[in-house]
N, C-alpha and C positions, 0 to 999 in steps of 0.2 A: 501650464496646468494647474489648478488648485490641488494640495496635495491629496485631499478628501476622495477624489478621483482615480487615484494611482492604486487603491488596495485591490480592487476588483480588477485590474487589468491582466491580461494573461502575459506569459514572457513575451511571447510572440509579438503583443502588443505595445511591449514596452521597449524590445528591442531597438525599433525604429525611432521612437523617442530619446532612447538614450543616444544613439548614434547622430542624430540631428542635434543635439542638446538642448532639446525641449524641455528636460529633465534631467538632473544628474543622479548619480549614483548615491551622491552623499543626501540629496532633497529624498530620493526614494528610500533609502533605510531611515531616516528621519522619520518620514510618514507613518513606516510600519513599526518603529520603536513607540512612537508616539501612541499609536492606536494600540497595541501592545500594554501599553501603560494605561490606557483608558478603560479597554475590556478583557484583559487577561486574569485580573481580579476574580472576576465571575466563571470566567470561561476554563480557566486552569488549564491551559493547553501547553503551556511550557513549565517545566520545574527548573530550567536555568535560562536566562537571558542575558546574552553576551554583549551586552549594549555597547561598552567601551571597545571592544573588539570588532563590532560590526561596524563602529564609525571610523575605526583605524583602516578597514578594509575597503569601505566607501571611499573614502578619501583616496586609498592607494588606487584604488579602480578608475575614478575620476581621473586621477595624475596621468596613469598610463594611456587612457582612451584617449587624452587630451592630446596626449603626444604622439598619437597615432598607433600605438599598439593594441590590436584587438585581439584577445583571447578566445573571443566566439560568442555564442547568444547568451551565453550566462553569466558574462561580464559585467558585474555591476547589479546581479539581480539577487536580492534578498532572499535566503532559503532557510528552513528548520532542518536540524538533524533528529530522528527518533533517539530517545536517552539510552539506547544499546549500542551506538555506534561511538566507540573511543574518538577521543579529541585531545590530544595532547595538551595539558595544562590546564585543561577542562574537565570539571568533575562530571562523571559519567556514573550514572546511578542503577541504571538498569529498571527503574522504577522502582528499586527494593530499599528498604532501610538497611539492608547487610551492606550495601554499596554505597550509604549515603555519603560518605567522604572518599569517595575512590576517583583519584585524579591519575590519569594513565598518561605515561611518557611519552607515548607514540598515538598516534592517529589512525584510526581505519583506513583501510584503502577507498572506500566510498568518498569519507573527508579530504582524503588527500586529492582524490582526483576532480571531487568540488571546486578546492581550491585552486586547483591546477586551471580550471575553466573559469576562474575569475569571479566565482560567487561568494557573494557574502553573507556569514552566516550570524543568523538572529538568535539563534539558542538551538536548545537541546528539550523535545517535547515530551510531555509527558505520556504516559503506557501502561499495560497493565504489570503486574511485577514480571520479571524476567519473559515476559511475552507469552506468559501461558494464560489466557483468557479473552473470548469473543466479546465480551460487551462494553470493555472499557474501565471496567471498575478499577480504582487503586486507594486501599486505606490508608496509605502513607503520604502520598501527594495531591489526594483530593480527585475525584471524578470527574473528567473535563466534560462540560456540559453541550451538549448536543445543539448548536446555534440555532436547529430550525424549532427546538423546542426544548429548553434546558430542563423539563422534567425525563426529558427521554435520554438511554445511554447514548454514546457516540460511535458505539463498535469499537473492537480491539483485535488485536492488542495495538494497534496503531493510532490510538486514540487521539492523543495531541496532534498528531500529523494532519488528521483527518480535520478536527475541529480549526485549527491554525489556518488550514487553507481554506477552509468553507467560510469562516468567520473575516477573510482580508486579514491574517496575520503573519502572513507568508505568502511569495508568490508560490512557493511549492515546497514542499518536504520528503522527507525520506523515511519509508516504512521498512518493516520487514513482514513476511508473509510466510508461515508454517503452516497454516491450514485455513488461509484466509484473511491473516490478521492487516493487511494492503485492501484486501475489496471488502471486506465488512464494513470499517468505517468510509471508505470511499461510497458505498452503498446508502449507508444512513447518516452521513453528511452532504450527501447530492454532489459529488467529486468525481473526478476520474483516478483510478489507483491501476498500476500497471503490474503485475506479477510475472516478471521475467521467468523462464525456463532456469532452473536452478544451475548453476555455473555460469550463468551470462554475465551475472554483476558479482564482482568479488564481496565474499562474507567476511573477509578478513578484518580481525580486530572489531567486530560486531559478536555481542554476546549470543553464544547458540543456546536455542532450546532443542533441535534436533538437527544435527550433523547432516542427515539425510534428505530432510524436507526441507529447510530454512532456504530462503530467497529474497531478496533483498531487492525495491522498486522505488519507482515514484510515485507522489501522489499530488497532484495537481488539479487546476481550474479545467484545462482543457486537453485533446488528444494530442493536440500538436506541443503541448508544453510537455506531454509524459514522453513525446517522441525526444524531445531536446535534453530531458533529463538524461534519458534513458543512452542517448548517446553521447553524453559525458562520461556516466559512470559505467558503462558496461566493458566489455574487453576484457583481455588477457591480465593477470596480474599473479606474479612468481610467488607471493604471498597465499594464493589459493590454487593450487594445480587444478582444481575442477573447472578455472574459467579457460584454460589452456589450447582445447581442442577444437572450438566453433568460431568463424570468424561473424561479426556482426549485421555487416553489410552498411545498408546506409538509411537508418530509420526513417531519417526526414523525406529521401527521396522515395519510399516506401507507402509513404503516406499521400503520393499523387498515382499511386495505383488505381486504376479503373476498376470498379468492384462489381461492375455489370458482367454476370454470367457465374460469379463466385458462388460455390455451393455450402449452402450453412446446414447444417442437421440440427432439429427441433428433437430433443428427446424429452419426452414428458415423464416417461420414467427413468431416472429417480428425479430430475431438476425441477419439477412442478408438483409432485406429490406434496400435499400438506400445506400449499403456498395459499397467501389469502388472496381471495379473490380478486381486489383491487390490484395485488403485485400480479397476478397472471392476467388480468386486464392490461396494462403497462405493459408487460414483456411483448404479448401479443399483438398492441397496436406496435410496438416497435418492430416486430416480426413482418406485419403489414408494411412499415413504412420501407423496410430493406429491400422487401417484393417490389416495391414500387420504384425502387432506384434499380431495379434489375439484377437482383441476387435472389439466388434460386434458394428458397426455404422450403425444406423437406422434412417429413416426419423421420424419424430414425429410432432405429434400436441401439442402444448401448449396455451391452450386457457386462462390460467389466466394471463400468459403473455401478451399476446393480449390485455387483459381488461385493464392492468397496462399503456400500452404503447398509449391505446386512452383515458386515464385519467392523466397519467403524477401525480399520486397521490403522490409519492415519493417528488416530489419538494413541493408540497402542505405541507406534515408534515414537512419536513424540514424548509419552511417559517415562518408556524406557530409557531414550537418549538425554532425556533431562534429568530422569534422575543419575544417571552417570556421571554428568557435568556437575550435578550441583551435591553428591552423596557427600563429601566431606564437610561442605557449607552448611548441609542439613544436620549433621551431625554435632557440629559445634554451634551454629546459631539457628537453629530450628524453629525456636520462638518468637524471632525477629520477622520470620516469613508471614505474607497473608495466609490466616489459615486454610482459606482455599485452594490457593497456588501449591501451599505445602502439602496439602491432601492430593492432588493431580502428580506431582512429583512423587511423591513416596509411593502411590500406587505401581511406579513402574519398577520397583524393589522384589514385587512379587511375581514378575516376569521372568521365566527360567532362559539360560542360554539358549537352548534348544529351540523353543517357541521363538526366540527374536529371529535367530537364523532362518528358522523356518519361514518367518512372516517375510524377510527379506528375499527370500527364494519365490516366494507368491508373489510378491510385489513386482520382481524382475519378469517372473511369468507373464502377468499382467501386463505392465508395460508394452510387451513385445505385442502382445494379443491388440491392445488398443490402436498399435501404428497401422494393423489391419482391419480396425473397425473404422479407424478414421480416412484408412486410405483416398477413398472418393470424396471426401468433404474438404474443404478450406476453413471451415471452424464449424463449433456447435454453439448454440444459442440457448440462453435460461436465465430466471431470475438469479441476481447475485446474491439474494437473501430471500426466504419464503416469505418472511413478513417484515413490515415496518418496523423501527427501532422500538424496542418495549421501554416502559416507564423503568426507572432507576429501582424503585420501590418493589417492583414485581422482582428483580433479580438478583438483588442482594442476597447473601448469604448462601448463593447457590440454587436460587430458585428458577422456574422454568428453564431448564437446559436447552440448548438451540439444537435445531435441527440443520447442520452445514453442511450443504451440498460443495459448500467452498472447498471443502479438504480433498474431494475426490482431486480435484487438479493437481496437487502435490502429491499425492501418494502415485498418481500415474504419471507424474514427470511431466506436466503440460505447462503451456502458460496461458493467461487469461488477462482479460482487462475488463473493470467496472466501468459504467458509464452512466450516467442518469438517465432515468426514460421516463421519468412524470413524477407525479405526487398524489398522494391518498387523499381521501375528504378530509382528512385533517391537517393535509398542507406538510405532509412528511414524505422526502423523497424515496424514489424506488430506483434499483440499480438494475441495469442490463449486462450480464456477463456474456463474453464473447470467448469461448476455450481456443487454443489453438495448439497445434502439433508440437511436440518437442523443438526448441530453437528456431519457431516459425512465428516470432513477434511481427516480421515484416508482413506478414498475412492479415494478423487480427487488429494492427493500427489501423491500417487504409480500411477496414470494415469499420470499425468503432468511430474513425473521424468522417466517413461519410454519413453516417447514421448521426453523431454530433451535430454535423452541418445543418442537416435537414430538418432536425427536431428541435434544435436551438433551446433546449432545457438548461443549457449553460447560463443562459443570460439572467436566470432566477436567483436571487441572492436572499438571503437570510435577514430577518430586521433584528437586529440586536436591539 
């Protein structure tokens, strides 16, 4: 198979080719490194490309596969890591000038688990500085170009991960999500982004923005790929005690679950309020398609989500906890931060300890109440983003602050997945968000998979 045909194949499609030796991990890795060399000068999806390491890992994967030692579906698959996931001996910048020369001695747990699964690391992806911004802007390493329209933002903060997967510069990538940072670039770049419940995937070794809200998740071309990567990286980790309480089950087996008879809520308030008409139409068509598959889509009231929208509590938490993490560095090197990121972080200094504690108590109350609201449902459906990707020139310097309903998911302790559900008249992707109960990834994955297979939006590719 010619190497040019490999870039947009899913992991699920590549696995049998690798096992039948129709393509080797070395050939596959060289195909991606070549594509990165050709296109990433303009796309700016990577901060660091680990070409030599990737070649060595690909050779090792090829040798072990030929010897009959199979580590699983990620064995020999080229992937990328968001550049706030520590990698021993490889610089990890967190998208910041402050850490331009930071080379950690230990790898993050997610990097270790990917390596144990036999994945090949292509490099570290671009991102919003310290993961604090929704559009994907970065003055230090450049703004990654949305592959569907380079004048548009890719979404953040996992911007480079979204661009790399969408443009065929990695089969999959890892992102982090504090208020939508996996799902926003997934929606804007036309790929799949899974935000697991916080505590499903270890965040040990990943630069935090908010200890309360951060979640680590996969960004892929298809839902099955998201399940494959999720299965490899999720689970208990002594380095992150939040991961020790819940078994993950079998994500791949969950994909085969029959969705007929599942109940999905459609909460127009607040998830559709202020949405672009083309986005609304695409999501409503997706709801109709799910109904045609036997899913019971019904209008619902989601009062806890409305309370959140009126208070913007997750931004409050991320600013306070972000400031706590960065306080000393801001005092020493504040001038080296992106001015917009610095402003967001320093706003956390104005919040009192009493207000912070009261907000955590209110969050706990709303999380308990949400469990009752969602008890009769299997998922909630809505747009991932209310509008298509805006132009870079319109949002630079803090212009057009977005209205992010993705934040609701983090604040209420839920899981969610974004899957492509159409395109606007200008050819920009639209994302469908399916929101699940805490630790219920095994329900939203089959819903997303059933929709994806019926709709086949995943077959469309950007023309670079």
